[in-house]
PyMOL commands that place a pseudoatom at each C-alpha (Angstrom):
pseudoatom trace, name=CA, resn=MET, resi=1, chain=A, elem=C, hetatm=0, pos=[-0.112, 0.082, -0.134]
pseudoatom trace, name=CA, resn=GLU, resi=2, chain=A, elem=C, hetatm=0, pos=[2.789, 2.774, 0.713]
pseudoatom trace, name=CA, resn=CYS, resi=3, chain=A, elem=C, hetatm=0, pos=[4.382, 1.939, -2.687]
pseudoatom trace, name=CA, resn=VAL, resi=4, chain=A, elem=C, hetatm=0, pos=[1.091, 3.028, -3.959]
pseudoatom trace, name=CA, resn=PHE, resi=5, chain=A, elem=C, hetatm=0, pos=[0.722, 6.310, -1.732]
pseudoatom trace, name=CA, resn=ASN, resi=6, chain=A, elem=C, hetatm=0, pos=[4.215, 7.199, -2.819]
pseudoatom trace, name=CA, resn=ASN, resi=7, chain=A, elem=C, hetatm=0, pos=[3.705, 7.240, -6.657]
pseudoatom trace, name=CA, resn=LEU, resi=8, chain=A, elem=C, hetatm=0, pos=[0.672, 8.900, -6.413]
pseudoatom trace, name=CA, resn=ASP, resi=9, chain=A, elem=C, hetatm=0, pos=[0.876, 13.156, -7.333]
pseudoatom trace, name=CA, resn=GLU, resi=10, chain=A, elem=C, hetatm=0, pos=[-1.798, 13.891, -4.894]
pseudoatom trace, name=CA, resn=TYR, resi=11, chain=A, elem=C, hetatm=0, pos=[-0.905, 14.237, -1.325]
pseudoatom trace, name=CA, resn=ILE, resi=12, chain=A, elem=C, hetatm=0, pos=[-1.322, 11.697, 1.728]
pseudoatom trace, name=CA, resn=LEU, resi=13, chain=A, elem=C, hetatm=0, pos=[-0.762, 12.727, 5.413]
pseudoatom trace, name=CA, resn=VAL, resi=14, chain=A, elem=C, hetatm=0, pos=[-2.019, 10.809, 8.272]
pseudoatom trace, name=CA, resn=ILE, resi=15, chain=A, elem=C, hetatm=0, pos=[-2.244, 12.645, 11.546]
pseudoatom trace, name=CA, resn=ASN, resi=16, chain=A, elem=C, hetatm=0, pos=[-3.460, 11.270, 14.833]
pseudoatom trace, name=CA, resn=SER, resi=17, chain=A, elem=C, hetatm=0, pos=[-5.889, 12.612, 17.319]
pseudoatom trace, name=CA, resn=ASN, resi=18, chain=A, elem=C, hetatm=0, pos=[-3.353, 14.968, 19.187]
pseudoatom trace, name=CA, resn=GLY, resi=19, chain=A, elem=C, hetatm=0, pos=[-2.539, 16.127, 15.372]
pseudoatom trace, name=CA, resn=GLU, resi=20, chain=A, elem=C, hetatm=0, pos=[0.333, 14.607, 15.262]
pseudoatom trace, name=CA, resn=ILE, resi=21, chain=A, elem=C, hetatm=0, pos=[1.605, 13.352, 11.898]
pseudoatom trace, name=CA, resn=LYS, resi=22, chain=A, elem=C, hetatm=0, pos=[2.164, 9.368, 11.640]
pseudoatom trace, name=CA, resn=TYR, resi=23, chain=A, elem=C, hetatm=0, pos=[2.887, 9.254, 7.336]
pseudoatom trace, name=CA, resn=CYS, resi=24, chain=A, elem=C, hetatm=0, pos=[2.987, 11.473, 4.680]
pseudoatom trace, name=CA, resn=ASN, resi=25, chain=A, elem=C, hetatm=0, pos=[3.452, 10.196, 0.780]
pseudoatom trace, name=CA, resn=LYS, resi=26, chain=A, elem=C, hetatm=0, pos=[6.737, 11.891, -0.907]
pseudoatom trace, name=CA, resn=ALA, resi=27, chain=A, elem=C, hetatm=0, pos=[4.560, 13.844, -2.852]
pseudoatom trace, name=CA, resn=LEU, resi=28, chain=A, elem=C, hetatm=0, pos=[3.733, 16.101, -0.058]
pseudoatom trace, name=CA, resn=LEU, resi=29, chain=A, elem=C, hetatm=0, pos=[7.215, 15.688, 1.471]
pseudoatom trace, name=CA, resn=LYS, resi=30, chain=A, elem=C, hetatm=0, pos=[8.547, 17.102, -1.508]
pseudoatom trace, name=CA, resn=LYS, resi=31, chain=A, elem=C, hetatm=0, pos=[5.880, 20.318, -1.661]
pseudoatom trace, name=CA, resn=LEU, resi=32, chain=A, elem=C, hetatm=0, pos=[6.816, 20.640, 1.436]
pseudoatom trace, name=CA, resn=ARG, resi=33, chain=A, elem=C, hetatm=0, pos=[10.354, 20.265, 1.509]
pseudoatom trace, name=CA, resn=TYR, resi=34, chain=A, elem=C, hetatm=0, pos=[11.022, 17.771, 4.675]
pseudoatom trace, name=CA, resn=ASP, resi=35, chain=A, elem=C, hetatm=0, pos=[12.597, 14.740, 5.030]
pseudoatom trace, name=CA, resn=GLU, resi=36, chain=A, elem=C, hetatm=0, pos=[10.314, 11.467, 6.660]
pseudoatom trace, name=CA, resn=SER, resi=37, chain=A, elem=C, hetatm=0, pos=[12.408, 12.178, 9.842]
pseudoatom trace, name=CA, resn=ASP, resi=38, chain=A, elem=C, hetatm=0, pos=[12.300, 16.022, 10.419]
pseudoatom trace, name=CA, resn=ILE, resi=39, chain=A, elem=C, hetatm=0, pos=[8.348, 15.328, 10.095]
pseudoatom trace, name=CA, resn=TYR, resi=40, chain=A, elem=C, hetatm=0, pos=[7.269, 12.411, 11.363]
pseudoatom trace, name=CA, resn=ASN, resi=41, chain=A, elem=C, hetatm=0, pos=[5.460, 12.860, 14.643]
pseudoatom trace, name=CA, resn=LYS, resi=42, chain=A, elem=C, hetatm=0, pos=[5.392, 16.582, 14.571]
pseudoatom trace, name=CA, resn=ASP, resi=43, chain=A, elem=C, hetatm=0, pos=[2.491, 18.302, 15.198]
pseudoatom trace, name=CA, resn=ILE, resi=44, chain=A, elem=C, hetatm=0, pos=[0.941, 19.413, 12.183]
pseudoatom trace, name=CA, resn=ALA, resi=45, chain=A, elem=C, hetatm=0, pos=[0.009, 22.804, 13.254]
pseudoatom trace, name=CA, resn=ASN, resi=46, chain=A, elem=C, hetatm=0, pos=[3.001, 23.543, 13.914]
pseudoatom trace, name=CA, resn=ILE, resi=47, chain=A, elem=C, hetatm=0, pos=[4.557, 22.377, 10.199]
pseudoatom trace, name=CA, resn=LEU, resi=48, chain=A, elem=C, hetatm=0, pos=[1.630, 24.553, 8.323]
pseudoatom trace, name=CA, resn=HIS, resi=49, chain=A, elem=C, hetatm=0, pos=[2.780, 27.328, 10.783]
pseudoatom trace, name=CA, resn=ASN, resi=50, chain=A, elem=C, hetatm=0, pos=[6.448, 26.989, 9.642]
pseudoatom trace, name=CA, resn=GLN, resi=51, chain=A, elem=C, hetatm=0, pos=[4.862, 26.778, 5.546]
pseudoatom trace, name=CA, resn=ASN, resi=52, chain=A, elem=C, hetatm=0, pos=[2.512, 29.916, 5.916]
pseudoatom trace, name=CA, resn=GLU, resi=53, chain=A, elem=C, hetatm=0, pos=[5.969, 31.705, 7.191]
pseudoatom trace, name=CA, resn=HIS, resi=54, chain=A, elem=C, hetatm=0, pos=[8.249, 30.483, 4.485]
pseudoatom trace, name=CA, resn=VAL, resi=55, chain=A, elem=C, hetatm=0, pos=[5.115, 31.311, 2.055]
pseudoatom trace, name=CA, resn=LYS, resi=56, chain=A, elem=C, hetatm=0, pos=[5.045, 35.179, 3.576]
pseudoatom trace, name=CA, resn=LYS, resi=57, chain=A, elem=C, hetatm=0, pos=[8.391, 35.727, 3.296]
pseudoatom trace, name=CA, resn=TYR, resi=58, chain=A, elem=C, hetatm=0, pos=[8.665, 34.214, -0.374]
pseudoatom trace, name=CA, resn=TYR, resi=59, chain=A, elem=C, hetatm=0, pos=[5.652, 36.879, -1.214]
pseudoatom trace, name=CA, resn=ALA, resi=60, chain=A, elem=C, hetatm=0, pos=[7.583, 39.598, 0.045]
pseudoatom trace, name=CA, resn=ILE, resi=61, chain=A, elem=C, hetatm=0, pos=[10.665, 38.939, -1.504]
pseudoatom trace, name=CA, resn=LYS, resi=62, chain=A, elem=C, hetatm=0, pos=[8.669, 38.672, -4.745]
pseudoatom trace, name=CA, resn=LYS, resi=63, chain=A, elem=C, hetatm=0, pos=[7.272, 41.675, -4.514]
pseudoatom trace, name=CA, resn=ARG, resi=64, chain=A, elem=C, hetatm=0, pos=[10.523, 43.911, -4.265]
for i in range(1, 64): cmd.bond("trace and resi %d" % i, "trace and resi %d" % (i + 1))
show_as sticks, trace
zoom trace
């Protein structure tokens, strides 16, 4: 099953009831620019917050 998930272009994310990331496929890891060891068991809110900060910095630089 993992082989199928990792060959999809769509993002797959599995979190537990505490919001901890338990699985995500390679497409999502690539999009978020994380390695498996950096993202597993992390709080999804923190990961998304970090991504929002990255996006804000990107657009601030692009607008200059």
